[in-house]
C-alpha positions as CSV (number, residue, x, y, z in Angstrom):
1,M,13.3,-44.1,-13.7
2,G,15.2,-40.9,-12.8
3,L,14.3,-39.0,-16.1
4,T,10.5,-39.8,-15.4
5,M,10.8,-38.8,-11.8
6,A,12.4,-35.5,-13.1
7,A,9.8,-34.8,-15.8
8,A,7.0,-35.6,-13.0
9,I,8.7,-32.9,-10.7
10,A,9.2,-30.2,-13.6
11,L,5.7,-30.9,-14.6
12,C,4.4,-30.1,-11.0
13,V,6.6,-27.1,-10.5
14,L,5.6,-25.5,-13.8
15,S,1.9,-26.2,-13.3
16,S,1.9,-24.5,-9.9
17,A,3.8,-21.5,-11.1
18,Y,1.1,-21.4,-13.8
19,L,-1.9,-21.6,-11.4
20,F,-0.3,-19.0,-9.1
21,G,-0.1,-16.6,-11.7
22,R,-3.7,-17.2,-12.8
23,I,-5.0,-16.8,-9.4
24,E,-2.8,-14.3,-7.7
25,P,-4.9,-11.5,-9.0
26,L,-7.8,-12.6,-7.1
27,V,-5.9,-13.2,-4.1
28,S,-3.6,-10.6,-3.9
29,D,-5.0,-9.0,-0.6
30,F,-4.0,-12.3,1.1
31,T,-0.8,-13.0,-0.4
32,G,0.7,-9.4,-0.1
33,Y,2.5,-10.1,-3.3
34,E,2.3,-6.5,-4.6
35,Q,3.6,-4.3,-1.7
36,N,3.9,-1.3,-3.7
37,T,3.3,1.4,-0.9
38,P,4.1,0.2,2.7
39,V,3.1,2.2,5.6
40,P,6.2,2.5,7.7
41,A,6.1,1.1,11.3
42,V,6.5,4.1,13.9
43,V,9.6,3.7,15.7
44,E,10.2,6.1,19.0
45,A,13.7,6.9,19.7
46,S,15.0,8.4,23.1
47,D,16.4,12.0,23.0
48,D,20.0,10.6,23.3
49,E,20.3,8.5,20.2
50,P,18.7,8.2,16.8
51,A,16.1,5.8,15.4
52,E,17.3,2.9,13.6
53,P,14.9,1.5,10.8
54,E,13.4,-1.9,11.6
55,N,14.8,-3.0,8.2
56,G,18.4,-3.1,9.5
57,G,19.4,0.0,7.9
58,D,18.6,-0.6,4.1
59,A,16.1,2.3,4.3
60,P,17.3,5.9,2.7
61,E,18.0,8.6,5.0
62,P,15.3,11.3,5.0
63,T,15.9,14.6,3.5
64,E,13.8,16.7,5.7
65,E,12.1,16.5,8.9
66,A,8.5,15.6,9.0
67,V,6.5,18.6,10.7
68,D,3.1,18.8,11.8
69,E,1.5,21.6,10.1
70,P,-1.6,23.6,11.2
71,A,-5.0,23.2,9.4
72,Q,-5.7,25.6,7.0
73,V,-8.2,28.2,7.7
74,D,-9.5,29.0,4.1
75,N,-11.6,26.3,2.2
76,Q,-8.7,24.8,0.4
77,P,-8.1,21.0,2.0
78,A,-4.6,20.6,3.4
79,A,-4.6,17.0,2.3
80,G,-3.6,14.8,-0.9
81,P,-6.0,12.9,-2.9
82,N,-6.3,9.7,-0.4
83,E,-5.7,12.1,2.8
84,T,-8.1,14.0,4.5
85,A,-8.1,17.3,6.7
86,T,-10.2,16.7,9.6
87,T,-10.5,18.7,13.1
88,T,-11.1,15.2,14.8
89,S,-8.2,13.0,16.2
90,F,-7.6,9.7,15.2
91,E,-9.5,7.3,17.3
92,Q,-8.6,3.2,16.8
93,T,-11.5,1.3,16.5
94,H,-10.1,-1.6,14.4
95,E,-6.7,-2.9,13.4
96,S,-5.4,-4.9,10.1
97,N,-5.0,-8.5,10.3
98,P,-2.2,-9.1,12.9
99,D,-1.1,-12.2,10.6
100,F,-0.2,-10.7,7.2
101,T,-0.2,-7.6,5.2
102,V,-3.2,-6.6,3.3
103,N,-3.8,-4.1,0.5
104,F,-5.4,-0.8,1.2
105,R,-7.6,0.0,-1.7
106,P,-9.0,3.0,-2.9
107,G,-12.5,1.8,-3.3
108,P,-14.5,-1.1,-2.4
109,S,-13.4,-3.7,-4.9
110,I,-10.0,-5.6,-5.3
111,N,-10.3,-4.1,-9.0
112,S,-10.6,-0.5,-7.7
113,G,-6.9,0.4,-9.0
114,E,-3.5,0.2,-7.5
115,P,-3.8,0.0,-3.4
116,V,-3.3,3.4,-1.7
117,A,-0.9,1.6,0.8
118,T,-0.1,-2.0,2.2
119,L,-0.9,-2.1,5.8
120,D,1.8,-4.0,8.0
121,P,-0.1,-6.6,10.3
122,G,-1.9,-4.8,13.5
123,T,-2.0,-1.4,11.8
124,P,-4.5,0.7,13.9
125,L,-7.3,1.8,11.6
126,Q,-10.2,4.0,12.3
127,Y,-13.7,3.0,10.9
128,L,-15.3,6.0,9.0
129,D,-18.9,4.7,9.5
130,E,-19.4,3.6,5.7
131,Q,-19.6,0.1,4.3
132,T,-20.7,-1.7,1.1
133,T,-21.0,-5.0,0.0
134,G,-18.7,-5.9,-3.1
135,D,-19.2,-7.6,-6.3
136,D,-18.0,-10.8,-4.4
137,G,-20.4,-10.8,-1.6
138,S,-17.6,-9.5,0.9
139,I,-18.3,-6.4,3.3
140,W,-16.0,-3.6,2.6
141,L,-15.5,-1.0,5.2
142,R,-14.0,2.7,4.7
143,M,-11.1,3.0,7.1
144,R,-8.4,5.7,8.1
145,T,-4.8,5.2,9.2
146,A,-3.3,7.0,12.0
147,D,-1.2,9.0,9.4
148,G,-4.6,10.1,7.7
149,I,-4.9,8.0,4.7
150,E,-8.1,6.7,3.8
151,G,-9.3,3.5,1.6
152,W,-11.3,0.4,1.8
153,L,-10.6,-3.0,3.7
154,R,-12.7,-6.1,3.5
155,E,-14.2,-6.8,7.1
156,V,-12.5,-10.0,6.9
157,D,-9.0,-8.1,7.0
158,T,-9.8,-6.5,10.1
159,I,-10.2,-6.7,13.7
160,Q,-12.4,-4.6,15.8
161,V,-10.7,-3.3,19.0
162,S,-13.5,-1.2,20.6
């Protein structure tokens, strides 16, 4: 009886692992399994004491201070491939799902390549007035984070705040 029970449990565990491995690419936006590039949380510190990271000090110390650079006057953009140099300020219109992390995609599909970022629950977002319907029928919205990173999220992964 004991050997049969152990075999049944092993079969259940192995089949669950196999099924998860097969469907994980399809549900990776919900599971947050591939958290490759997290967007750091903003931690404000007083003038008297330095800010401590939320992860208990496991993060490496920064080697140089971040500085706001003025926008360039010539025709060369000041931003990287997923960032946009604009003269408008960030205005929050949405936020990412407050219950779980979501992958911020370079295109309106879960198959559009590696995520440009993994958004923490409740990350402030600005809607960029562009949407499309994906292959699976879901509505994708083009968004920008407060850091200037642009990407795509499914409408079901956002909450409109204004």
